[in-house]
C-alpha positions in Angstrom: 36.6 -6.8 -4.0 37.7 -10.4 -3.4 34.9 -13.0 -3.2 36.1 -14.2 0.2 35.9 -10.7 1.7 32.5 -10.0 0.1 31.1 -13.2 1.6 32.4 -12.1 5.0 31.1 -8.6 4.7 27.6 -10.1 3.8 27.6 -11.5 7.4 28.2 -8.2 9.1 24.6 -7.1 9.1 23.6 -10.3 11.0 26.5 -9.7 13.4 25.3 -6.2 14.0 21.8 -7.5 14.9 23.4 -10.0 17.3 25.4 -7.2 19.0 22.2 -5.2 19.4 20.2 -8.1 20.8 22.9 -9.1 23.3 23.5 -5.5 24.5 19.7 -4.9 24.9 19.8 -7.4 27.8 23.4 -6.8 28.9 23.5 -3.1 29.5 26.6 -1.0 28.7 28.5 -4.2 27.8 29.1 -3.3 24.1 32.8 -3.3 24.8 32.7 -6.9 26.0 30.8 -8.1 22.9 32.9 -6.1 20.5 36.2 -7.3 22.0 35.0 -10.9 22.0 34.0 -10.6 18.3 37.4 -9.1 17.6 39.1 -12.0 19.4 37.0 -14.5 17.3 37.8 -12.9 14.0 41.5 -12.0 14.6 42.3 -15.1 16.6 44.1 -13.0 19.2 43.4 -13.3 23.0 41.3 -10.7 24.8 41.5 -9.8 28.5 38.9 -8.0 30.6 39.9 -6.1 33.7 37.0 -5.5 36.1 35.5 -6.4 39.4 33.4 -9.5 40.0 29.6 -9.2 39.3 29.7 -6.8 36.4 28.3 -9.3 33.8 31.5 -10.2 31.9 30.8 -13.9 31.9 27.0 -13.5 31.3 27.6 -11.2 28.3 30.0 -13.6 26.7 27.7 -16.6 27.3 24.8 -14.7 25.6 27.0 -14.0 22.6 28.2 -17.7 22.4 24.5 -18.9 22.4 24.2 -17.0 19.1 26.9 -19.1 17.4 25.2 -22.4 16.6 26.9 -25.4 18.1 29.7 -23.3 19.6 31.1 -24.9 22.8 31.9 -22.5 25.6 34.1 -23.4 28.6 34.1 -21.1 31.6 37.1 -22.0 33.8 37.3 -20.3 37.3 41.1 -20.7 37.5 41.6 -20.8 41.3 39.5 -24.0 41.3 41.5 -25.7 38.6 44.3 -27.5 40.5 45.7 -29.7 37.7 46.0 -29.8 33.9 43.8 -32.9 33.9 41.0 -31.0 35.5 41.2 -28.4 32.8 41.4 -30.8 29.8 40.2 -34.3 30.7 36.5 -35.2 30.6 36.9 -38.8 31.8 39.6 -41.5 32.3 39.2 -45.2 31.5 41.3 -48.2 32.3 42.2 -50.5 29.4 43.5 -54.1 29.9 45.5 -55.6 27.1 46.9 -59.2 27.0 50.7 -59.5 26.9 52.8 -62.1 25.0 53.5 -64.1 28.1 49.8 -64.6 28.9 49.6 -61.8 31.4 47.8 -58.5 31.2 49.0 -54.9 31.0 46.9 -52.1 32.3 46.8 -48.6 30.7 44.7 -45.5 31.3 43.1 -43.5 28.5 42.1 -39.9 28.9 39.0 -38.7 27.0 39.8 -35.0 26.3 37.0 -32.5 26.8 36.4 -29.2 28.7 38.9 -26.6 27.6 40.3 -29.1 25.0 37.0 -29.1 23.0 36.0 -25.5 23.6 35.6 -23.0 20.7 35.6 -20.2 23.2 37.5 -20.4 26.5 36.9 -17.9 29.3 39.7 -18.1 32.0 38.3 -16.2 34.9 40.7 -14.9 37.6 43.5 -16.1 35.4 46.3 -14.7 37.5 45.3 -17.0 40.4 45.9 -20.1 38.3 48.1 -22.9 39.8 51.7 -22.7 38.4 51.3 -26.3 37.0 48.4 -25.1 34.9 50.1 -22.0 33.5 52.0 -23.7 30.7 48.7 -25.2 29.4 47.1 -21.8 29.6 50.0 -20.3 27.6 49.7 -23.0 25.0 45.9 -22.3 24.7 46.5 -18.5 24.4 49.0 -19.2 21.5 46.3 -21.2 19.7 48.8 -24.0 18.9 47.0 -26.8 20.8 47.8 -28.3 24.1 50.4 -30.8 25.4 48.9 -34.1 26.5 50.6 -37.5 27.1 53.8 -36.3 25.5 52.4 -34.8 22.3 50.7 -31.6 21.1 46.9 -32.1 20.6 45.1 -29.7 18.3 42.0 -28.0 19.7 39.1 -26.2 18.0 39.7 -23.1 20.1 38.7 -19.9 18.2 38.9 -17.3 21.0 41.0 -17.3 24.2 39.3 -14.9 26.7 40.5 -14.1 30.2 39.5 -11.8 33.1 40.6 -10.6 36.5 40.0 -7.7 38.8 43.7 -7.2 39.0 46.8 -7.3 36.8 49.6 -9.8 37.1 52.7 -9.1 39.3 55.1 -7.3 37.0 57.9 -9.2 38.7 56.3 -12.6 38.6 56.2 -15.4 36.1 52.9 -14.4 34.4 54.5 -12.0 31.9 54.5 -14.4 29.0 50.7 -14.8 29.2 50.0 -11.1 29.9 52.1 -10.1 26.9 49.8 -12.3 24.7 46.6 -10.6 25.9 46.5 -8.6 22.7 43.0 -7.0 23.3 42.8 -5.4 26.7 39.5 -3.9 27.9 38.8 -2.2 31.2 35.1 -3.0 32.1 33.5 -0.4 34.4 30.5 -1.1 36.8 27.2 0.3 35.5 26.4 4.0 36.2 23.1 5.0 37.7 21.3 5.1 34.3 22.8 1.7 33.4 21.5 0.2 36.7 18.0 1.5 36.0 18.1 0.1 32.5 19.4 -3.2 33.8 16.3 -3.7 36.0 14.0 -3.2 33.0 16.1 -5.4 30.7 16.0 -8.2 33.3 12.2 -7.9 33.5 11.8 -8.0 29.7 14.2 -10.9 29.4 12.3 -13.0 32.0 8.9 -12.2 30.6 10.0 -13.1 27.1 12.2 -16.1 28.0 9.8 -18.6 26.4 9.0 -16.8 23.2 12.1 -14.7 22.4 13.8 -15.6 19.1 17.3 -14.4 18.5 19.6 -14.0 15.5 22.5 -16.4 15.1 25.4 -17.4 12.9 27.3 -20.7 12.5 30.8 -21.8 13.2 31.3 -21.9 9.4 30.4 -18.2 9.3 33.0 -17.5 12.0 35.5 -19.4 9.8 34.5 -17.4 6.8 35.3 -14.2 8.7 38.6 -15.5 10.0 39.7 -16.5 6.5 38.7 -13.1 5.1 40.4 -11.1 7.8 44.0 -11.3 6.4 42.7 -10.2 3.0 41.4 -6.8 4.4 43.7 -4.1 3.0 45.9 -1.9 5.1 47.2 1.2 3.4 50.7 2.6 4.0 49.1 5.6 5.5 47.4 3.6 8.2 50.7 1.7 8.8 52.5 5.0 9.3 49.8 6.5 11.5 50.0 3.5 13.9 53.7 3.7 14.1 53.5 7.4 14.6 51.1 7.0 17.5 53.3 4.4 19.2 56.3 6.6 18.7 54.4 9.6 20.3 53.5 7.4 23.2 57.1 6.4 23.7 58.2 10.0 23.6 55.5 11.0 26.1 57.5 11.0 29.4 54.3 11.0 31.6 54.2 7.2 31.3 56.4 4.3 30.2 55.4 3.1 26.8 58.7 1.7 25.7 57.4 -1.8 26.0 54.8 -1.1 23.2 57.6 -0.3 20.7 59.9 -3.1 21.9 57.2 -5.8 21.6 57.4 -6.6 17.8 54.8 -9.4 18.2 52.3 -6.9 19.6 53.0 -4.4 16.8 52.2 -7.1 14.3 49.0 -8.2 16.1 47.7 -4.6 16.2 47.1 -4.8 12.4 45.4 -8.2 12.7 42.9 -6.6 15.1 42.5 -3.5 12.9 41.7 -5.8 10.0 39.1 -7.6 12.1 37.5 -4.4 13.2 37.2 -3.1 9.6 35.7 -6.4 8.5 33.1 -6.5 11.3 32.1 -3.0 10.2 31.5 -4.1 6.7 34.7 -2.8 5.0 37.4 -4.4 3.0 40.0 -1.8 3.9 41.2 -0.4 7.3 40.4 3.3 7.7 41.0 5.9 10.4 37.9 5.0 12.3 39.4 1.6 13.1 42.2 3.3 15.0 39.8 3.7 17.9 40.5 0.1 18.9 44.1 1.1 19.7 42.6 2.1 23.1 42.4 -1.7 23.8 45.8 -2.5 22.3 48.3 -0.1 23.7 48.0 0.0 27.5 49.9 -2.0 30.0 48.4 -0.5 33.2 45.0 1.2 33.5 46.5 4.6 34.1 47.8 4.6 30.5 44.3 4.3 29.0 43.5 8.0 29.1 46.9 8.8 27.6 46.3 6.4 24.7 42.8 7.7 24.2 44.1 11.3 23.9 46.8 10.3 21.5 44.6 8.5 19.1 41.7 10.9 19.1 43.1 13.3 16.5 43.7 10.4 14.1 40.3 8.8 14.5 38.3 11.7 13.2 36.5 10.7 10.0 33.5 12.1 8.1 31.3 9.6 10.0 32.7 10.5 13.4 32.1 14.2 12.6 28.6 13.4 11.4 27.8 11.4 14.5 29.1 14.2 16.8 27.0 16.7 14.9 23.8 14.6 15.4 24.7 13.9 19.1 25.1 17.7 19.6 21.8 18.4 17.9 20.0 15.9 20.1 21.7 16.9 23.3 19.3 16.3 26.3 17.7 19.6 27.3 18.7 21.2 24.0 16.4 23.1 21.6 15.4 20.1 19.5 14.5 17.9 22.5 12.6 20.7 24.2 10.4 21.2 21.1 9.9 17.4 20.7 8.6 17.3 24.3 5.9 19.8 23.3 7.3 23.3 23.7 6.4 25.2 20.5 8.1 28.5 21.4 11.4 27.3 20.1 10.0 25.6 17.0 11.6 27.9 14.4 15.0 27.7 16.0 14.8 23.9 16.2 13.8 23.6 12.5 16.7 25.9 11.6 19.2 23.8 13.5 17.9 20.6 11.7 18.3 22.2 8.3 21.8 23.4 9.1 22.7 19.9 10.3 21.3 18.4 7.1 23.5 20.7 5.0 26.6 19.6 7.0 25.6 15.9 6.8 25.4 16.3 3.0 29.0 17.6 3.1 30.2 14.8 5.3 28.5 12.2 3.0 30.5 13.6 0.1 33.7 13.3 2.1 33.0 9.6 3.1 35.9 7.2 2.6 33.8 4.3 1.4 30.3 3.1 0.7 29.7 1.8 4.2 30.6 5.2 5.7 28.4 6.9 3.2 25.5 4.7 4.1 26.0 5.3 7.8 25.9 9.1 7.3 22.9 8.7 5.1 21.1 7.0 8.0 22.0 9.9 10.3 20.6 12.3 7.8 17.3 10.3 7.7 17.2 10.5 11.5 17.5 14.3 11.4 14.9 14.5 8.7 12.5 12.5 10.9 13.2 14.7 13.8 12.5 17.8 11.7 9.2 16.4 10.5 8.2 15.7 14.1 9.1 19.2 15.1 7.0 20.6 12.3 4.1 18.4 13.6 4.5 19.8 17.1 4.6 23.4 15.9 1.6 23.0 13.6 -0.4 21.1 16.2 -0.7 18.0 14.0 1.4 15.6 16.1 -0.7 12.6 17.2 
């Protein structure tokens, strides 16, 4: 493994801890955190479709706080009426003497705001003033911004945007929309999520003064970004992605021709797949990474279910099979849970189910594609072993 990639992979445990900490307080917002991390590492813009008040901004802010010295700029686009308001922190007047004894007066803009941000969040982006759109397009490209007749490089690492609607397909926003590589539909919390939110808010407020959190540095982010292009993509993965896009194009229930015709998007798909593999501690893209295609191949929300159905058969790996096995074993109301709650009558049946699951997990571990997958399956096996021990304690009456 290349040293640059190994150094990046060494960071992924810390990033996993950050993800867990953020989502402990921002309930059911794993997708927002993961998509933002993908945008940071791949350098490709991310867009979040969802109604106001569902914690998109708060989740991103919580993540940014865990990147030391990262600057976050949250722009509510309908309130930005000029490019200067988006980019300029202050303007000063400079007087200079002229050769004839007079004075010339110039203005000097001190750039700030979006021009100095490492992460920019353009909320309600489609309601931006037309005069601001070109600057937003420049920022989404990552090339810098035009100011006073020249391009100015910015430190921007992630261009993020959100809205509760999509742009008018006949309007002038198509260039920006096409560059929104990562597209995530964020749903309001379900009932269980709302209940968990109340407790999370109480815990957050009670621990506000003493809570410590895991963090990384901007240099760590740069390490990940430099390693990303070095992540290997096999010809098999290349072919599978193209096969999936072709299958979508051939599916006449929706129009996916745009996905095939957009060569830029096809190329960016692999950038995001590489980023996903790296964030999961791997130096090579595998089939499990294909799950993020759900965020890369839709143009309207109605297409999401179609994409999900098309990629599902390709995403199955030894780890996904193992996770599904354990999820089934621990189904709420199932035999194992019933015994763990104190019902001894089904103890033998529950132990048998655990032992059968252990045998299957051993098989899946032997079929793992890489060390990271093998380790993840091993953790699932330990979870089953712990449940089995607890079941035995319930049956024998030794559970404390």
